[in-house]
N, C-alpha and C positions, 0 to 999 in steps of 0.2 A: 504494499500500500504506500509506495513512494510518493504518489501524487495525492495532494489533499483533496477531499471530498467535502463539500458544503451543500447545505439544503437552503434554495432560494426560491421563494413562492411555492414550496412543495415541490420543487424539481431539484434533482441532483446535479451539481456542478462539478466538473473535475478541472483542477488547476494543472496545467501541462498537457503535452500531447500524449494521447493514448491510443494504442493500437486496439482494434476491436476485441483481440483475445485478452489484452490487459483490462479492458472496461469490463469484460464478462466476468473476469476474475474478481475484480472489485465488487461488482454488483452481486456475485454469489456471496462473498464474505459479508457484504452489508446485509443481505436477505438473511443469512444465518444469524448474524448478531441481532437484528430486529426481532428474531424469533426467539433466540435463546436468553438473551439478556433480561428482558422483562419477566421471562419464565423462571430464570434462577434467582433474580431478586425477589420475586414474590415468595418463591419457595423459601428462602433464606430468612425472609421477612417473617413468615409464619413461624418458622422454627426457632429462631434466635432473637426476634424483635429487631431493634436498630442498634444493638451494641456492638461490642468489639468482636464478637464471634461471627455475627452476620459479615463484617468487614473482612474478617480472617479468611473465611470459606469463600467469600466472593473473590478474595485475591487468590486463592488456589484455583479457582475455576479460571480467572483471567490469565494466570500462568499457562494453564492448558490451551488457551486460545494463542497466546505468543507463539507457542511451539507448534500448534496446529497450522497456523497461518504464517509461521517462519517470519515473524515480525523483528526486524533488526532493532537494536538500541536506538539507532537515530531516527527511527520511524515510530517509536512508542508513543511519544507526546500526541502525535496526529492521531494515532489509534485510539488513545484514551479520549482525545477531544471528539472523535467520530462515534465512540460509544455514547458519550454524553450528549451529543447534538443529534445523532440519527438513530439510536437504538433504545436507550432507556426510556422508561415512562415516568420515572422519578424525577422530581424537580430539585435539581442540585443548585441551591442559591449562593453558595459560598463562592466568593471570588478567587478565582484560580490564577488571574494572571494570564499573561500571553507568553512568557518565556520559561517561568519556573515549572520544570517538570514535577517537582516534588509537591506542588500545591494542588496537583491534579488528584481528584477523589479516587480515580481508579488506580492511578500509579501508587497511591499511598496504601490502598488495599492490597495491591500487589506486594510491595515492599513489606508490609504487615506479614503477609503469607509466607515470607521467607524466613521468619523467625520461628524458634521453638515455642510450643504451646506454654511452656514454663515461663517464658518471657512475656509472651502476649497477655497472659492472665494477670500480670502484676499491674497493669495500666488500663485505664478506660480508653475508649476511643478518643475522647477529648484530649486525654493526656498524650496519646499516641500522635495525634495531629500536632500537638505542641512541639514535640521532638522531631517529627518528620518535617516540620516547616522550618526548624532551624538546623540547616545543614551543618554548621560548625559544631554544634553541640554533640552530634552524632558521628563526626568525622573519624574519631577513634572508635571503632566497633566494639572495644572492650566495655562500652557503657552498658551495652545489653547483657554482657556476662555480669555486671554488677547489678542490674535490675533483676535478673534471674536469681542471683542469691539473696536478695533482699527477704526476709522471713515472712512479710505480710505485703498485702497490696499497699500502694502508696497513696496517701489521702490526695485529693484534688488540690487543696490549697497548699499543701506541702510541696507538690509537684510544680505548681505553677511558680512558687517562689524558688525552687531549685533551678528551674529552667532559666530564670532571670539572672540569678546569682552564677550559675555555670556559664552562661554566656559572657558576663563580665570577665570571669576568671580566665576564660580560654582566649583572650585577646592577646595575640603576639605570643601564644605558648605552643609548644610542640609537645604534647603528651606521649609521644612515642618513646621520649628518653626514660620514662617511668617505667619501673617494674610493675607487674599487674597488681601485686599486693599494695604497693605505694600508691597506686592510682586509685584504688578502691578506697584506701584510707582518705584520700583527697575528697572523693565523691562523698564519703560518710561525712566528713568535716563540713562540707558544703551544705548538706542536708541538716546536720546539726545547727549550723549557723542560721538556717532558714526557719527552723522550728523555734530556735530561741527567740528570733525576731517577733514571731507570731505570739509566742507566750508573754514576751516583755511588752510588746505593744498592746496586747490585750489588757494587761494590769495597768499600763500607762494610761490607757483610755479610762478605765474605771476610776482611777486615782486623779486624772486631771481632765474631766469631761468637758471643760470650756476651752482647753488648749487648742490654738490655731493649728498645731501640727497634725491634729487629727483629720482635718479636712485635705492636708497635703501629704497624706501618707505615701504615695507613690514616689514623691521626691525624697522623702526621708528614709525609706527603705533602700533606695539606691545608694544614698550617702553611707548608710549603715554597712552595706556589703563592701563597698570601696574602702571604707575606714577598717573593717575588719581584715581585709586582704592586705591593706598597708601595715596594720599592726603585725600581722603574721611576718610579713617581710622585714620589719623592723626587729623582731625577735628571732629572726632566722629559723622560723620553723616551717616544716613542711605542710603543716594543717592549722586550720583554725580551730582553737580550743574553746571550751564553754567559758572558761576565765575571760578570754579576749572578747567574746560576745557580750557578756555581761558589762565589762569595762567599757566597750566601745558605745553600747546602748546608752549607758549612764552619762558618759561624757557628751554624746551627741544630743541626748534629750534634756540634759542639764538638770539633773535632779540627784 
């Protein structure tokens, strides 16, 4: 499917010169997609709802389509777009952009399906979208090993803060220099830092309900993360400790 196919006024438009044989092949693929995609989406929706296992199993099916129709890596974004525009009956409202492959719903389902179930089950679909959207945060694939070894599912609020903090930490860093155990300790410390923020800010809100800082929480949490990483650097530590978190929060919030 090297040529883009679009639907204009209910008519298929092919971008590029196509032989009658090539057009017939594309038409056959599209006819199969228009038949199979709504069917599998309905089936999975009834079985799994709209959660992560729906997306995981849809991704497995999409992987079979890539192999069946021999879709090259360079053609995949167009393939995902053609499924979204021409085959599915589901309304995909999320803005996927025009260039970023990893924001494509179908691409993300496919990527999800390439991971072990023990990893998939630790995060909700929303959490998976967070990490799939942030390419830098998953550049080192060992983050999925870390997720797998966490004893429980990761809470939504903890994960949201972890993604923000990790994104800040990874700027200008090459994590390939770290041994796996060392890297896991770093991830654990970042998660600790995020949990302490939520814990301490909750108490701060209760103790200082009229503070203007409550309304500008997003700005203060970023300052907190930056300050924690700076204190770690000043103390020549590989990880952020609980004591650092408490100290930074107290200094930042001035109490």
